[in-house]
PyMOL Python script that loads the backbone (N, CA, C, O; Angstrom):
from pymol import cmd

cmd.read_pdbstr("""\
ATOM      1  N   MET A   1     -71.626 -72.555 -90.810  1.00  0.00           N
ATOM      2  CA  MET A   1     -71.892 -73.879 -91.299  1.00  0.00           C
ATOM      3  C   MET A   1     -73.311 -73.892 -91.868  1.00  0.00           C
ATOM      4  O   MET A   1     -74.235 -73.349 -91.263  1.00  0.00           O
ATOM      5  N   ARG A   2     -73.477 -74.523 -93.049  1.00  0.00           N
ATOM      6  CA  ARG A   2     -74.784 -74.635 -93.683  1.00  0.00           C
ATOM      7  C   ARG A   2     -74.992 -76.058 -94.161  1.00  0.00           C
ATOM      8  O   ARG A   2     -74.038 -76.808 -94.367  1.00  0.00           O
ATOM      9  N   THR A   3     -76.239 -76.411 -94.333  1.00  0.00           N
ATOM     10  CA  THR A   3     -76.579 -77.741 -94.816  1.00  0.00           C
ATOM     11  C   THR A   3     -77.473 -77.601 -96.026  1.00  0.00           C
ATOM     12  O   THR A   3     -78.377 -76.766 -96.040  1.00  0.00           O
ATOM     13  N   ILE A   4     -77.227 -78.421 -97.056  1.00  0.00           N
ATOM     14  CA  ILE A   4     -78.053 -78.436 -98.260  1.00  0.00           C
ATOM     15  C   ILE A   4     -78.533 -79.854 -98.479  1.00  0.00           C
ATOM     16  O   ILE A   4     -77.752 -80.798 -98.371  1.00  0.00           O
ATOM     17  N   THR A   5     -79.794 -80.013 -98.782  1.00  0.00           N
ATOM     18  CA  THR A   5     -80.330 -81.316 -99.149  1.00  0.00           C
ATOM     19  C   THR A   5     -80.769 -81.235-100.594  1.00  0.00           C
ATOM     20  O   THR A   5     -81.595 -80.391-100.940  1.00  0.00           O
ATOM     21  N   CYS A   6     -80.229 -82.106-101.456  1.00  0.00           N
ATOM     22  CA  CYS A   6     -80.572 -82.142-102.870  1.00  0.00           C
ATOM     23  C   CYS A   6     -81.637 -83.201-103.094  1.00  0.00           C
ATOM     24  O   CYS A   6     -81.393 -84.383-102.850  1.00  0.00           O
ATOM     25  N   ILE A   7     -82.811 -82.798-103.554  1.00  0.00           N
ATOM     26  CA  ILE A   7     -83.893 -83.742-103.831  1.00  0.00           C
ATOM     27  C   ILE A   7     -83.760 -84.265-105.255  1.00  0.00           C
ATOM     28  O   ILE A   7     -83.981 -85.451-105.500  1.00  0.00           O
ATOM     29  N   ALA A   8     -83.402 -83.399-106.194  1.00  0.00           N
ATOM     30  CA  ALA A   8     -83.253 -83.811-107.583  1.00  0.00           C
ATOM     31  C   ALA A   8     -82.174 -84.876-107.670  1.00  0.00           C
ATOM     32  O   ALA A   8     -81.139 -84.775-107.012  1.00  0.00           O
ATOM     33  N   GLY A   9     -82.413 -85.885-108.473  1.00  0.00           N
ATOM     34  CA  GLY A   9     -81.435 -86.957-108.614  1.00  0.00           C
ATOM     35  C   GLY A   9     -81.486 -87.957-107.471  1.00  0.00           C
ATOM     36  O   GLY A   9     -80.581 -88.780-107.335  1.00  0.00           O
ATOM     37  N   ARG A  10     -82.521 -87.901-106.649  1.00  0.00           N
ATOM     38  CA  ARG A  10     -82.711 -88.822-105.525  1.00  0.00           C
ATOM     39  C   ARG A  10     -81.495 -88.915-104.622  1.00  0.00           C
ATOM     40  O   ARG A  10     -81.120 -90.002-104.183  1.00  0.00           O
ATOM     41  N   CYS A  11     -80.889 -87.791-104.350  1.00  0.00           N
ATOM     42  CA  CYS A  11     -79.730 -87.829-103.453  1.00  0.00           C
ATOM     43  C   CYS A  11     -79.906 -86.827-102.327  1.00  0.00           C
ATOM     44  O   CYS A  11     -80.565 -85.798-102.481  1.00  0.00           O
ATOM     45  N   CYS A  12     -79.319 -87.143-101.224  1.00  0.00           N
ATOM     46  CA  CYS A  12     -79.276 -86.208-100.099  1.00  0.00           C
ATOM     47  C   CYS A  12     -77.814 -85.946 -99.784  1.00  0.00           C
ATOM     48  O   CYS A  12     -77.049 -86.869 -99.502  1.00  0.00           O
ATOM     49  N   VAL A  13     -77.445 -84.708 -99.834  1.00  0.00           N
ATOM     50  CA  VAL A  13     -76.054 -84.347 -99.617  1.00  0.00           C
ATOM     51  C   VAL A  13     -75.977 -83.344 -98.484  1.00  0.00           C
ATOM     52  O   VAL A  13     -76.698 -82.345 -98.480  1.00  0.00           O
ATOM     53  N   THR A  14     -75.119 -83.603 -97.540  1.00  0.00           N
ATOM     54  CA  THR A  14     -74.880 -82.644 -96.466  1.00  0.00           C
ATOM     55  C   THR A  14     -73.434 -82.203 -96.529  1.00  0.00           C
ATOM     56  O   THR A  14     -72.517 -83.025 -96.522  1.00  0.00           O
ATOM     57  N   LEU A  15     -73.242 -80.897 -96.591  1.00  0.00           N
ATOM     58  CA  LEU A  15     -71.891 -80.353 -96.662  1.00  0.00           C
ATOM     59  C   LEU A  15     -71.721 -79.357 -95.531  1.00  0.00           C
ATOM     60  O   LEU A  15     -72.484 -78.399 -95.410  1.00  0.00           O
ATOM     61  N   ALA A  16     -70.713 -79.592 -94.706  1.00  0.00           N
ATOM     62  CA  ALA A  16     -70.420 -78.652 -93.636  1.00  0.00           C
ATOM     63  C   ALA A  16     -68.916 -78.469 -93.573  1.00  0.00           C
ATOM     64  O   ALA A  16     -68.184 -79.417 -93.288  1.00  0.00           O
ATOM     65  N   MET A  17     -68.453 -77.261 -93.836  1.00  0.00           N
ATOM     66  CA  MET A  17     -67.016 -76.994 -93.803  1.00  0.00           C
ATOM     67  C   MET A  17     -66.741 -75.692 -93.086  1.00  0.00           C
ATOM     68  O   MET A  17     -67.513 -74.736 -93.168  1.00  0.00           O
ATOM     69  N   SER A  18     -65.659 -75.677 -92.402  1.00  0.00           N
ATOM     70  CA  SER A  18     -65.183 -74.448 -91.804  1.00  0.00           C
ATOM     71  C   SER A  18     -63.827 -74.159 -92.424  1.00  0.00           C
ATOM     72  O   SER A  18     -62.864 -74.887 -92.187  1.00  0.00           O
ATOM     73  N   LEU A  19     -63.751 -73.105 -93.210  1.00  0.00           N
ATOM     74  CA  LEU A  19     -62.510 -72.765 -93.897  1.00  0.00           C
ATOM     75  C   LEU A  19     -61.922 -71.505 -93.266  1.00  0.00           C
ATOM     76  O   LEU A  19     -62.619 -70.516 -93.040  1.00  0.00           O
ATOM     77  N   MET A  20     -60.646 -71.570 -92.996  1.00  0.00           N
ATOM     78  CA  MET A  20     -59.985 -70.416 -92.401  1.00  0.00           C
ATOM     79  C   MET A  20     -58.960 -69.844 -93.361  1.00  0.00           C
ATOM     80  O   MET A  20     -58.256 -70.584 -94.049  1.00  0.00           O
ATOM     81  N   ALA A  21     -58.881 -68.552 -93.404  1.00  0.00           N
ATOM     82  CA  ALA A  21     -57.916 -67.882 -94.273  1.00  0.00           C
ATOM     83  C   ALA A  21     -56.667 -67.523 -93.473  1.00  0.00           C
ATOM     84  O   ALA A  21     -56.667 -67.531 -92.242  1.00  0.00           O
ATOM     85  N   ALA A  22     -55.630 -67.216 -94.194  1.00  0.00           N
ATOM     86  CA  ALA A  22     -54.360 -66.890 -93.554  1.00  0.00           C
ATOM     87  C   ALA A  22     -54.304 -65.433 -93.115  1.00  0.00           C
ATOM     88  O   ALA A  22     -54.955 -64.561 -93.690  1.00  0.00           O
ATOM     89  N   GLY A  23     -53.519 -65.203 -92.096  1.00  0.00           N
ATOM     90  CA  GLY A  23     -53.138 -63.864 -91.671  1.00  0.00           C
ATOM     91  C   GLY A  23     -54.279 -62.899 -91.487  1.00  0.00           C
ATOM     92  O   GLY A  23     -55.299 -63.231 -90.882  1.00  0.00           O
ATOM     93  N   ALA A  24     -54.103 -61.690 -92.016  1.00  0.00           N
ATOM     94  CA  ALA A  24     -55.057 -60.605 -91.813  1.00  0.00           C
ATOM     95  C   ALA A  24     -56.345 -60.801 -92.586  1.00  0.00           C
ATOM     96  O   ALA A  24     -57.314 -60.077 -92.357  1.00  0.00           O
ATOM     97  N   ALA A  25     -56.380 -61.758 -93.490  1.00  0.00           N
ATOM     98  CA  ALA A  25     -57.583 -61.957 -94.297  1.00  0.00           C
ATOM     99  C   ALA A  25     -58.741 -62.468 -93.462  1.00  0.00           C
ATOM    100  O   ALA A  25     -59.890 -62.341 -93.885  1.00  0.00           O
ATOM    101  N   GLY A  26     -58.485 -63.046 -92.285  1.00  0.00           N
ATOM    102  CA  GLY A  26     -59.554 -63.547 -91.439  1.00  0.00           C
ATOM    103  C   GLY A  26     -60.131 -64.828 -91.991  1.00  0.00           C
ATOM    104  O   GLY A  26     -59.414 -65.615 -92.609  1.00  0.00           O
ATOM    105  N   GLU A  27     -61.429 -65.053 -91.778  1.00  0.00           N
ATOM    106  CA  GLU A  27     -62.069 -66.277 -92.245  1.00  0.00           C
ATOM    107  C   GLU A  27     -62.691 -66.076 -93.612  1.00  0.00           C
ATOM    108  O   GLU A  27     -63.113 -64.974 -93.963  1.00  0.00           O
ATOM    109  N   TYR A  28     -62.742 -67.156 -94.378  1.00  0.00           N
ATOM    110  CA  TYR A  28     -63.450 -67.126 -95.656  1.00  0.00           C
ATOM    111  C   TYR A  28     -64.946 -67.139 -95.405  1.00  0.00           C
ATOM    112  O   TYR A  28     -65.408 -67.672 -94.397  1.00  0.00           O
ATOM    113  N   VAL A  29     -65.698 -66.554 -96.319  1.00  0.00           N
ATOM    114  CA  VAL A  29     -67.146 -66.614 -96.251  1.00  0.00           C
ATOM    115  C   VAL A  29     -67.599 -67.748 -97.157  1.00  0.00           C
ATOM    116  O   VAL A  29     -67.449 -67.674 -98.377  1.00  0.00           O
ATOM    117  N   LEU A  30     -68.152 -68.795 -96.559  1.00  0.00           N
ATOM    118  CA  LEU A  30     -68.603 -69.973 -97.280  1.00  0.00           C
ATOM    119  C   LEU A  30     -70.117 -69.927 -97.416  1.00  0.00           C
ATOM    120  O   LEU A  30     -70.828 -69.714 -96.434  1.00  0.00           O
ATOM    121  N   ASP A  31     -70.608 -70.126 -98.628  1.00  0.00           N
ATOM    122  CA  ASP A  31     -72.049 -70.078 -98.877  1.00  0.00           C
ATOM    123  C   ASP A  31     -72.366 -70.964-100.072  1.00  0.00           C
ATOM    124  O   ASP A  31     -71.481 -71.652-100.581  1.00  0.00           O
ATOM    125  N   TRP A  32     -73.601 -70.959-100.524  1.00  0.00           N
ATOM    126  CA  TRP A  32     -74.023 -71.728-101.684  1.00  0.00           C
ATOM    127  C   TRP A  32     -74.848 -70.860-102.613  1.00  0.00           C
ATOM    128  O   TRP A  32     -75.631 -70.029-102.153  1.00  0.00           O
ATOM    129  N   ASP A  33     -74.682 -71.043-103.935  1.00  0.00           N
ATOM    130  CA  ASP A  33     -75.536 -70.401-104.925  1.00  0.00           C
ATOM    131  C   ASP A  33     -76.894 -71.089-104.925  1.00  0.00           C
ATOM    132  O   ASP A  33     -77.079 -72.119-104.275  1.00  0.00           O
ATOM    133  N   ASP A  34     -77.835 -70.516-105.654  1.00  0.00           N
ATOM    134  CA  ASP A  34     -79.178 -71.086-105.732  1.00  0.00           C
ATOM    135  C   ASP A  34     -79.181 -72.510-106.281  1.00  0.00           C
ATOM    136  O   ASP A  34     -80.063 -73.301-105.947  1.00  0.00           O
ATOM    137  N   ASP A  35     -78.201 -72.838-107.120  1.00  0.00           N
ATOM    138  CA  ASP A  35     -78.147 -74.183-107.702  1.00  0.00           C
ATOM    139  C   ASP A  35     -77.337 -75.162-106.861  1.00  0.00           C
ATOM    140  O   ASP A  35     -77.137 -76.303-107.277  1.00  0.00           O
ATOM    141  N   GLY A  36     -76.866 -74.742-105.684  1.00  0.00           N
ATOM    142  CA  GLY A  36     -76.142 -75.626-104.782  1.00  0.00           C
ATOM    143  C   GLY A  36     -74.637 -75.584-104.904  1.00  0.00           C
ATOM    144  O   GLY A  36     -73.945 -76.270-104.152  1.00  0.00           O
ATOM    145  N   MET A  37     -74.106 -74.799-105.829  1.00  0.00           N
ATOM    146  CA  MET A  37     -72.649 -74.693-105.993  1.00  0.00           C
ATOM    147  C   MET A  37     -72.060 -73.914-104.823  1.00  0.00           C
ATOM    148  O   MET A  37     -72.592 -72.873-104.436  1.00  0.00           O
ATOM    149  N   VAL A  38     -70.970 -74.413-104.264  1.00  0.00           N
ATOM    150  CA  VAL A  38     -70.300 -73.745-103.153  1.00  0.00           C
ATOM    151  C   VAL A  38     -69.681 -72.444-103.636  1.00  0.00           C
ATOM    152  O   VAL A  38     -69.115 -72.380-104.727  1.00  0.00           O
ATOM    153  N   THR A  39     -69.795 -71.396-102.806  1.00  0.00           N
ATOM    154  CA  THR A  39     -69.103 -70.150-103.084  1.00  0.00           C
ATOM    155  C   THR A  39     -68.171 -69.848-101.917  1.00  0.00           C
ATOM    156  O   THR A  39     -68.519 -70.067-100.756  1.00  0.00           O
ATOM    157  N   VAL A  40     -66.995 -69.347-102.236  1.00  0.00           N
ATOM    158  CA  VAL A  40     -66.027 -68.910-101.236  1.00  0.00           C
ATOM    159  C   VAL A  40     -65.750 -67.446-101.528  1.00  0.00           C
ATOM    160  O   VAL A  40     -65.281 -67.094-102.611  1.00  0.00           O
ATOM    161  N   ASP A  41     -66.045 -66.598-100.555  1.00  0.00           N
ATOM    162  CA  ASP A  41     -65.920 -65.146-100.726  1.00  0.00           C
ATOM    163  C   ASP A  41     -66.675 -64.675-101.959  1.00  0.00           C
ATOM    164  O   ASP A  41     -66.197 -63.804-102.686  1.00  0.00           O
ATOM    165  N   GLY A  42     -67.853 -65.245-102.198  1.00  0.00           N
ATOM    166  CA  GLY A  42     -68.711 -64.818-103.294  1.00  0.00           C
ATOM    167  C   GLY A  42     -68.387 -65.417-104.646  1.00  0.00           C
ATOM    168  O   GLY A  42     -69.112 -65.172-105.610  1.00  0.00           O
ATOM    169  N   GLU A  43     -67.318 -66.197-104.751  1.00  0.00           N
ATOM    170  CA  GLU A  43     -66.937 -66.804-106.027  1.00  0.00           C
ATOM    171  C   GLU A  43     -67.276 -68.292-106.020  1.00  0.00           C
ATOM    172  O   GLU A  43     -66.965 -69.008-105.068  1.00  0.00           O
ATOM    173  N   ARG A  44     -67.926 -68.751-107.110  1.00  0.00           N
ATOM    174  CA  ARG A  44     -68.226 -70.170-107.249  1.00  0.00           C
ATOM    175  C   ARG A  44     -66.917 -70.953-107.235  1.00  0.00           C
ATOM    176  O   ARG A  44     -65.993 -70.645-107.987  1.00  0.00           O
ATOM    177  N   THR A  45     -66.845 -71.965-106.375  1.00  0.00           N
ATOM    178  CA  THR A  45     -65.595 -72.679-106.162  1.00  0.00           C
ATOM    179  C   THR A  45     -65.840 -74.180-106.078  1.00  0.00           C
ATOM    180  O   THR A  45     -66.692 -74.635-105.315  1.00  0.00           O
ATOM    181  N   LEU A  46     -65.096 -74.937-106.858  1.00  0.00           N
ATOM    182  CA  LEU A  46     -65.105 -76.384-106.728  1.00  0.00           C
ATOM    183  C   LEU A  46     -64.057 -76.736-105.678  1.00  0.00           C
ATOM    184  O   LEU A  46     -62.868 -76.483-105.872  1.00  0.00           O
ATOM    185  N   ILE A  47     -64.495 -77.313-104.576  1.00  0.00           N
ATOM    186  CA  ILE A  47     -63.592 -77.649-103.484  1.00  0.00           C
ATOM    187  C   ILE A  47     -62.873 -78.952-103.816  1.00  0.00           C
ATOM    188  O   ILE A  47     -63.504 -79.996-103.984  1.00  0.00           O
ATOM    189  N   LEU A  48     -61.546 -78.880-103.908  1.00  0.00           N
ATOM    190  CA  LEU A  48     -60.710 -80.054-104.155  1.00  0.00           C
ATOM    191  C   LEU A  48     -59.674 -80.118-103.045  1.00  0.00           C
ATOM    192  O   LEU A  48     -58.782 -79.273-102.969  1.00  0.00           O
ATOM    193  N   GLY A  49     -59.794 -81.117-102.191  1.00  0.00           N
ATOM    194  CA  GLY A  49     -58.889 -81.167-101.060  1.00  0.00           C
ATOM    195  C   GLY A  49     -58.277 -82.530-100.826  1.00  0.00           C
ATOM    196  O   GLY A  49     -58.649 -83.519-101.458  1.00  0.00           O
ATOM    197  N   LEU A  50     -57.334 -82.561 -99.908  1.00  0.00           N
ATOM    198  CA  LEU A  50     -56.640 -83.792 -99.542  1.00  0.00           C
ATOM    199  C   LEU A  50     -56.609 -83.946 -98.022  1.00  0.00           C
ATOM    200  O   LEU A  50     -56.453 -82.975 -97.281  1.00  0.00           O
ATOM    201  N   TYR A  51     -56.761 -85.178 -97.586  1.00  0.00           N
ATOM    202  CA  TYR A  51     -56.547 -85.512 -96.181  1.00  0.00           C
ATOM    203  C   TYR A  51     -55.072 -85.813 -95.934  1.00  0.00           C
ATOM    204  O   TYR A  51     -54.528 -85.466 -94.886  1.00  0.00           O
ATOM    205  N   HIS A  52     -54.431 -86.459 -96.903  1.00  0.00           N
ATOM    206  CA  HIS A  52     -53.038 -86.872 -96.747  1.00  0.00           C
ATOM    207  C   HIS A  52     -52.149 -85.964 -97.577  1.00  0.00           C
ATOM    208  O   HIS A  52     -52.310 -85.863 -98.793  1.00  0.00           O
ATOM    209  N   ILE A  53     -51.221 -85.315 -96.922  1.00  0.00           N
ATOM    210  CA  ILE A  53     -50.337 -84.347 -97.556  1.00  0.00           C
ATOM    211  C   ILE A  53     -49.191 -85.081 -98.247  1.00  0.00           C
ATOM    212  O   ILE A  53     -48.621 -86.005 -97.666  1.00  0.00           O
ATOM    213  N   PRO A  54     -48.840 -84.691 -99.475  1.00  0.00           N
ATOM    214  CA  PRO A  54     -47.727 -85.346-100.174  1.00  0.00           C
ATOM    215  C   PRO A  54     -46.421 -85.237 -99.382  1.00  0.00           C
ATOM    216  O   PRO A  54     -46.187 -84.253 -98.679  1.00  0.00           O
ATOM    217  N   LYS A  55     -45.594 -86.244 -99.506  1.00  0.00           N
ATOM    218  CA  LYS A  55     -44.285 -86.221 -98.842  1.00  0.00           C
ATOM    219  C   LYS A  55     -43.272 -85.673 -99.832  1.00  0.00           C
ATOM    220  O   LYS A  55     -42.699 -86.412-100.632  1.00  0.00           O
ATOM    221  N   SER A  56     -43.063 -84.368 -99.765  1.00  0.00           N
ATOM    222  CA  SER A  56     -42.102 -83.711-100.641  1.00  0.00           C
ATOM    223  C   SER A  56     -41.521 -82.514 -99.900  1.00  0.00           C
ATOM    224  O   SER A  56     -41.934 -82.199 -98.784  1.00  0.00           O
ATOM    225  N   ASP A  57     -40.562 -81.856-100.533  1.00  0.00           N
ATOM    226  CA  ASP A  57     -39.943 -80.692 -99.899  1.00  0.00           C
ATOM    227  C   ASP A  57     -40.922 -79.528 -99.750  1.00  0.00           C
ATOM    228  O   ASP A  57     -40.855 -78.786 -98.770  1.00  0.00           O
ATOM    229  N   GLU A  58     -41.823 -79.366-100.707  1.00  0.00           N
ATOM    230  CA  GLU A  58     -42.801 -78.278-100.691  1.00  0.00           C
ATOM    231  C   GLU A  58     -44.190 -78.853-100.980  1.00  0.00           C
ATOM    232  O   GLU A  58     -44.732 -78.643-102.065  1.00  0.00           O
ATOM    233  N   PRO A  59     -44.769 -79.575-100.021  1.00  0.00           N
ATOM    234  CA  PRO A  59     -46.021 -80.274-100.294  1.00  0.00           C
ATOM    235  C   PRO A  59     -47.196 -79.353-100.603  1.00  0.00           C
ATOM    236  O   PRO A  59     -48.022 -79.673-101.458  1.00  0.00           O
ATOM    237  N   PHE A  60     -47.281 -78.217 -99.918  1.00  0.00           N
ATOM    238  CA  PHE A  60     -48.427 -77.344-100.127  1.00  0.00           C
ATOM    239  C   PHE A  60     -48.351 -76.626-101.468  1.00  0.00           C
ATOM    240  O   PHE A  60     -49.369 -76.434-102.132  1.00  0.00           O
ATOM    241  N   GLU A  61     -47.158 -76.232-101.861  1.00  0.00           N
ATOM    242  CA  GLU A  61     -46.985 -75.618-103.173  1.00  0.00           C
ATOM    243  C   GLU A  61     -47.320 -76.631-104.263  1.00  0.00           C
ATOM    244  O   GLU A  61     -47.941 -76.284-105.267  1.00  0.00           O
ATOM    245  N   GLU A  62     -46.910 -77.882-104.065  1.00  0.00           N
ATOM    246  CA  GLU A  62     -47.213 -78.955-105.015  1.00  0.00           C
ATOM    247  C   GLU A  62     -48.727 -79.161-105.136  1.00  0.00           C
ATOM    248  O   GLU A  62     -49.255 -79.334-106.234  1.00  0.00           O
ATOM    249  N   MET A  63     -49.404 -79.138-104.006  1.00  0.00           N
ATOM    250  CA  MET A  63     -50.866 -79.296-104.025  1.00  0.00           C
ATOM    251  C   MET A  63     -51.528 -78.147-104.786  1.00  0.00           C
ATOM    252  O   MET A  63     -52.377 -78.372-105.649  1.00  0.00           O
ATOM    253  N   ALA A  64     -51.134 -76.921-104.460  1.00  0.00           N
ATOM    254  CA  ALA A  64     -51.728 -75.756-105.112  1.00  0.00           C
ATOM    255  C   ALA A  64     -51.441 -75.759-106.615  1.00  0.00           C
ATOM    256  O   ALA A  64     -52.316 -75.435-107.418  1.00  0.00           O
ATOM    257  N   ASP A  65     -50.218 -76.124-106.990  1.00  0.00           N
ATOM    258  CA  ASP A  65     -49.836 -76.155-108.408  1.00  0.00           C
ATOM    259  C   ASP A  65     -50.625 -77.186-109.203  1.00  0.00           C
ATOM    260  O   ASP A  65     -50.817 -77.021-110.408  1.00  0.00           O
ATOM    261  N   THR A  66     -51.085 -78.249-108.545  1.00  0.00           N
ATOM    262  CA  THR A  66     -51.824 -79.297-109.252  1.00  0.00           C
ATOM    263  C   THR A  66     -53.335 -79.122-109.149  1.00  0.00           C
ATOM    264  O   THR A  66     -54.089 -79.995-109.579  1.00  0.00           O
ATOM    265  N   GLY A  67     -53.792 -77.990-108.577  1.00  0.00           N
ATOM    266  CA  GLY A  67     -55.215 -77.667-108.609  1.00  0.00           C
ATOM    267  C   GLY A  67     -55.995 -77.869-107.325  1.00  0.00           C
ATOM    268  O   GLY A  67     -57.189 -77.572-107.284  1.00  0.00           O
ATOM    269  N   PHE A  68     -55.362 -78.361-106.285  1.00  0.00           N
ATOM    270  CA  PHE A  68     -56.066 -78.503-105.016  1.00  0.00           C
ATOM    271  C   PHE A  68     -56.178 -77.142-104.353  1.00  0.00           C
ATOM    272  O   PHE A  68     -55.323 -76.278-104.547  1.00  0.00           O
ATOM    273  N   ASN A  69     -57.257 -76.947-103.550  1.00  0.00           N
ATOM    274  CA  ASN A  69     -57.426 -75.662-102.886  1.00  0.00           C
ATOM    275  C   ASN A  69     -57.710 -75.791-101.387  1.00  0.00           C
ATOM    276  O   ASN A  69     -57.830 -74.782-100.692  1.00  0.00           O
ATOM    277  N   VAL A  70     -57.818 -77.032-100.882  1.00  0.00           N
ATOM    278  CA  VAL A  70     -58.099 -77.254 -99.462  1.00  0.00           C
ATOM    279  C   VAL A  70     -57.231 -78.398 -98.955  1.00  0.00           C
ATOM    280  O   VAL A  70     -57.023 -79.388 -99.656  1.00  0.00           O
ATOM    281  N   ALA A  71     -56.727 -78.257 -97.735  1.00  0.00           N
ATOM    282  CA  ALA A  71     -55.948 -79.323 -97.106  1.00  0.00           C
ATOM    283  C   ALA A  71     -56.351 -79.457 -95.647  1.00  0.00           C
ATOM    284  O   ALA A  71     -56.610 -78.469 -94.960  1.00  0.00           O
ATOM    285  N   ARG A  72     -56.398 -80.689 -95.196  1.00  0.00           N
ATOM    286  CA  ARG A  72     -56.621 -80.927 -93.768  1.00  0.00           C
ATOM    287  C   ARG A  72     -55.255 -81.021 -93.115  1.00  0.00           C
ATOM    288  O   ARG A  72     -54.488 -81.944 -93.384  1.00  0.00           O
ATOM    289  N   VAL A  73     -54.961 -80.067 -92.262  1.00  0.00           N
ATOM    290  CA  VAL A  73     -53.644 -80.005 -91.626  1.00  0.00           C
ATOM    291  C   VAL A  73     -53.795 -79.693 -90.146  1.00  0.00           C
ATOM    292  O   VAL A  73     -54.826 -79.191 -89.700  1.00  0.00           O
ATOM    293  N   GLY A  74     -52.751 -80.002 -89.402  1.00  0.00           N
ATOM    294  CA  GLY A  74     -52.702 -79.631 -88.000  1.00  0.00           C
ATOM    295  C   GLY A  74     -52.336 -78.168 -87.855  1.00  0.00           C
ATOM    296  O   GLY A  74     -51.884 -77.529 -88.804  1.00  0.00           O
ATOM    297  N   ALA A  75     -52.535 -77.652 -86.666  1.00  0.00           N
ATOM    298  CA  ALA A  75     -52.257 -76.233 -86.407  1.00  0.00           C
ATOM    299  C   ALA A  75     -50.808 -75.874 -86.688  1.00  0.00           C
ATOM    300  O   ALA A  75     -50.511 -74.734 -87.046  1.00  0.00           O
ATOM    301  N   ASP A  76     -49.901 -76.834 -86.530  1.00  0.00           N
ATOM    302  CA  ASP A  76     -48.482 -76.558 -86.732  1.00  0.00           C
ATOM    303  C   ASP A  76     -48.122 -76.353 -88.201  1.00  0.00           C
ATOM    304  O   ASP A  76     -47.059 -75.806 -88.494  1.00  0.00           O
ATOM    305  N   ARG A  77     -48.980 -76.777 -89.133  1.00  0.00           N
ATOM    306  CA  ARG A  77     -48.677 -76.642 -90.565  1.00  0.00           C
ATOM    307  C   ARG A  77     -49.640 -75.701 -91.287  1.00  0.00           C
ATOM    308  O   ARG A  77     -49.544 -75.523 -92.501  1.00  0.00           O
ATOM    309  N   MET A  78     -50.556 -75.107 -90.549  1.00  0.00           N
ATOM    310  CA  MET A  78     -51.583 -74.264 -91.154  1.00  0.00           C
ATOM    311  C   MET A  78     -50.996 -73.035 -91.857  1.00  0.00           C
ATOM    312  O   MET A  78     -51.424 -72.699 -92.961  1.00  0.00           O
ATOM    313  N   ASP A  79     -50.042 -72.376 -91.245  1.00  0.00           N
ATOM    314  CA  ASP A  79     -49.439 -71.184 -91.856  1.00  0.00           C
ATOM    315  C   ASP A  79     -48.778 -71.514 -93.192  1.00  0.00           C
ATOM    316  O   ASP A  79     -48.909 -70.762 -94.158  1.00  0.00           O
ATOM    317  N   ALA A  80     -48.068 -72.640 -93.241  1.00  0.00           N
ATOM    318  CA  ALA A  80     -47.401 -73.040 -94.486  1.00  0.00           C
ATOM    319  C   ALA A  80     -48.424 -73.318 -95.587  1.00  0.00           C
ATOM    320  O   ALA A  80     -48.198 -72.970 -96.746  1.00  0.00           O
ATOM    321  N   ALA A  81     -49.538 -73.939 -95.231  1.00  0.00           N
ATOM    322  CA  ALA A  81     -50.593 -74.208 -96.217  1.00  0.00           C
ATOM    323  C   ALA A  81     -51.205 -72.907 -96.720  1.00  0.00           C
ATOM    324  O   ALA A  81     -51.436 -72.750 -97.919  1.00  0.00           O
ATOM    325  N   HIS A  82     -51.466 -71.983 -95.818  1.00  0.00           N
ATOM    326  CA  HIS A  82     -52.044 -70.692 -96.207  1.00  0.00           C
ATOM    327  C   HIS A  82     -51.095 -69.906 -97.099  1.00  0.00           C
ATOM    328  O   HIS A  82     -51.534 -69.267 -98.056  1.00  0.00           O
ATOM    329  N   GLU A  83     -49.790 -69.942 -96.799  1.00  0.00           N
ATOM    330  CA  GLU A  83     -48.808 -69.231 -97.623  1.00  0.00           C
ATOM    331  C   GLU A  83     -48.794 -69.753 -99.056  1.00  0.00           C
ATOM    332  O   GLU A  83     -48.470 -69.014 -99.985  1.00  0.00           O
ATOM    333  N   ALA A  84     -49.143 -71.019 -99.236  1.00  0.00           N
ATOM    334  CA  ALA A  84     -49.197 -71.617-100.572  1.00  0.00           C
ATOM    335  C   ALA A  84     -50.528 -71.331-101.258  1.00  0.00           C
ATOM    336  O   ALA A  84     -50.730 -71.725-102.406  1.00  0.00           O
ATOM    337  N   GLY A  85     -51.439 -70.647-100.562  1.00  0.00           N
ATOM    338  CA  GLY A  85     -52.734 -70.297-101.144  1.00  0.00           C
ATOM    339  C   GLY A  85     -53.830 -71.310-100.913  1.00  0.00           C
ATOM    340  O   GLY A  85     -54.868 -71.259-101.572  1.00  0.00           O
ATOM    341  N   LEU A  86     -53.618 -72.235 -99.984  1.00  0.00           N
ATOM    342  CA  LEU A  86     -54.627 -73.250 -99.686  1.00  0.00           C
ATOM    343  C   LEU A  86     -55.519 -72.827 -98.539  1.00  0.00           C
ATOM    344  O   LEU A  86     -55.080 -72.137 -97.619  1.00  0.00           O
ATOM    345  N   MET A  87     -56.772 -73.243 -98.598  1.00  0.00           N
ATOM    346  CA  MET A  87     -57.670 -73.120 -97.464  1.00  0.00           C
ATOM    347  C   MET A  87     -57.451 -74.374 -96.623  1.00  0.00           C
ATOM    348  O   MET A  87     -56.998 -75.397 -97.137  1.00  0.00           O
ATOM    349  N   THR A  88     -57.771 -74.297 -95.332  1.00  0.00           N
ATOM    350  CA  THR A  88     -57.554 -75.432 -94.430  1.00  0.00           C
ATOM    351  C   THR A  88     -58.768 -75.686 -93.573  1.00  0.00           C
ATOM    352  O   THR A  88     -59.621 -74.819 -93.381  1.00  0.00           O
ATOM    353  N   TRP A  89     -58.822 -76.917 -93.058  1.00  0.00           N
ATOM    354  CA  TRP A  89     -59.804 -77.230 -92.022  1.00  0.00           C
ATOM    355  C   TRP A  89     -59.214 -78.239 -91.089  1.00  0.00           C
ATOM    356  O   TRP A  89     -59.869 -78.652 -90.132  1.00  0.00           O
TER     357      TRP A  89
END
""", "prot")
cmd.dss("prot")
cmd.show_as("cartoon", "prot")
cmd.util.cbc("prot")
cmd.orient("prot")
């Protein structure tokens, strides 16, 4: 977990996330570039997530297909989210 405070633009932003990867991949490495952009496993990443999962037959695939990359899910649905390529917290 890391914290960044942005002075430019008169804003203070605190970001703390714990992202877990699926299966043998283990945990993602979350960090920040010098300009404050989030990196996941060394790649600059715009985090787009949802708290509320769509009500459909394949909600995680639908989320991934529309550009989301993070979902807040319970432990019982974490594997399904990871299989669709989503990070979870």
